[in-house]
C-alpha positions in Angstrom: 0.1 -0.1 0.0 1.3 3.7 -1.0 1.0 6.0 1.8 2.1 9.3 2.1 1.4 11.7 5.2 2.1 15.5 5.2 2.6 17.8 7.8 4.2 21.2 8.8 1.3 23.5 7.4 0.2 26.6 8.9 0.1 30.4 8.9 3.3 32.2 8.1 3.9 35.8 7.4 4.8 37.3 3.9 8.7 36.4 3.7 8.9 33.8 6.4 9.6 30.4 6.2 8.0 27.0 6.6 9.4 23.2 6.3 6.7 20.8 5.3 7.2 16.8 5.8 5.8 13.9 4.0 6.3 10.6 5.7 6.4 7.7 3.2 5.5 4.0 3.4 8.0 1.5 2.7 6.4 0.6 -0.4 7.2 4.3 -1.8 10.6 4.6 -0.6 12.8 3.0 -3.0 11.1 3.3 -6.3 9.1 6.7 -6.6 10.2 10.0 -7.2 8.2 12.1 -4.8 6.3 15.4 -6.0 4.8 18.4 -4.0 1.7 20.0 -5.4 -0.2 22.6 -4.1 -3.5 23.7 -4.9 -4.8 27.6 -4.4 -8.4 28.4 -3.6 -10.6 28.0 -6.8 -7.5 26.9 -9.0 -6.5 23.7 -10.2 -3.4 21.5 -8.7 0.2 22.6 -10.1 3.3 21.3 -9.2 5.7 22.6 -7.4 8.8 20.3 -6.7 10.3 16.8 -7.2 13.2 14.5 -6.0 14.1 11.2 -7.0 14.4 7.9 -4.8 18.1 8.5 -4.3 17.6 12.5 -4.0 20.2 13.0 -6.5 17.9 14.4 -9.2 15.2 17.4 -8.6 13.0 19.8 -10.4 11.1 23.3 -9.2 8.2 25.2 -10.9 9.7 28.5 -11.9 7.6 29.9 -9.4 9.3 28.8 -6.6 13.2 28.4 -8.0 15.5 30.0 -5.6 12.8 30.1 -2.7 11.9 26.5 -1.9 14.5 23.6 -1.6 13.2 19.7 -1.7 15.4 17.4 0.4 14.9 13.4 1.7 16.0 11.5 4.6 15.8 7.8 3.3 16.7 6.7 7.0 13.6 8.8 8.4 11.3 7.8 5.4 10.5 11.2 5.0 10.7 14.2 2.3 11.0 17.7 3.0 9.8 20.8 1.5 11.7 23.8 2.7 9.6 27.1 1.7 11.9 30.5 2.3 10.7 34.2 1.7 7.2 33.0 1.3 4.7 35.1 -0.7 0.7 35.3 -0.5 0.4 33.5 -3.8 2.1 30.5 -2.1 -1.2 30.1 -0.2 -3.1 26.7 -0.6 -3.0 23.1 0.2 0.3 21.4 -0.1 0.1 17.5 -1.4 3.0 14.9 -1.7 2.4 12.4 -4.4 4.2 9.1 -5.3 5.2 9.7 -9.1 6.2 6.9 -11.5 9.9 7.6 -12.1 10.4 9.9 -15.2 13.6 11.4 -15.8 14.2 13.9 -18.4 17.6 15.5 -19.7 18.5 19.0 -21.6 21.4 20.6 -22.3 20.5 23.7 -19.9 19.1 21.7 -16.9 20.6 18.5 -17.2 18.7 15.7 -15.4 15.4 16.2 -13.7 12.4 14.4 -12.6 9.2 15.1 -14.3 6.4 16.8 -12.4 3.1 14.9 -14.3 -0.3 14.6 -12.5 -0.7 11.9 -14.7 2.1 10.2 -13.3 0.7 10.2 -9.8 0.3 6.6 -8.3 -0.6 7.8 -4.8 -1.6 11.1 -3.2 -1.3 12.5 0.6 -4.3 14.1 2.0 -2.5 17.5 2.1 -1.3 20.4 4.6 -2.6 23.8 4.2 -0.3 26.6 4.0 -1.3 30.1 4.6 1.0 33.1 3.6 -0.7 36.2 5.3 -0.1 39.3 7.6 
């Protein structure tokens, strides 16, 4: 069974920081790319970041590049999303997901994991992040 459980959401002021965690079941740990997606009120779900099973390959949406960092601690079965310099437009429900591994390559980006809703085999239930003063 593929299980993912998010935590760490809450209220944060603009410019502040927050770290989200996603605890994974053993069945997810060694095979799947883990993706972070978010959904703002009234909007569709968008990909934010992903990380490969060995932690060496990542990808970020342009809107969060330079502000968010994805990492994983396989000893703790946990993937993290460190959110710095947050903005009101970062508000939304954040979901981690088990993505079937797809690694792409470009001459400018090198190797990167592909953030694709169609590649998700299992979703967590989400954690709410609210950025407001």
